[in-house]
C-alpha positions, 0 to 999 in steps of 0.5 A: 235862527240864531246869531253867528258871533266871529271876528269876520265880517258879514261879507267875509260870511256870506260868500262861505255860502257860494263857495259850498254852492259851486262845489257841491255844482263840482261834485254833482257835474263830475258825479263824483262818488267814494269811487273816485280820487278828487285832486283840489288845486288851491284845498286850502282857498274858500271853494277848494275846502269845500269841494274836499270836505263835501267829497269827503262826504262822499266818501270820495278819496282828497286830494288837496294842495295847498302851498308846502307854507298852508299843510299845517292851517290845510290840517287845522280846518280841516279834519283828518287832512294830513300831508303825505309822508313824500310831500315833507320829504320832498315840499311838494305842495300839496297834501291827502286827506281819505 
């Protein structure tokens, strides 16, 4: 066991396991795999971020919905996420990752 140095509170850090457990349960229930496209609403939130990461690990194509204002932050947090050209042109609130 190690020490976690973070600006987050203990309560905030404790939510990570909840988010990932919820996301994992959703993927198991849906039987998501590499043949699937997974649409994640609120992709910039806790469960949404976890769902995107876990679905990518399963090899699925992932489309995450987020407001345009959150695209850049979402791309930084989630490796490989990028706004699609159509989202940039039309200001649609979504980004895609593969």
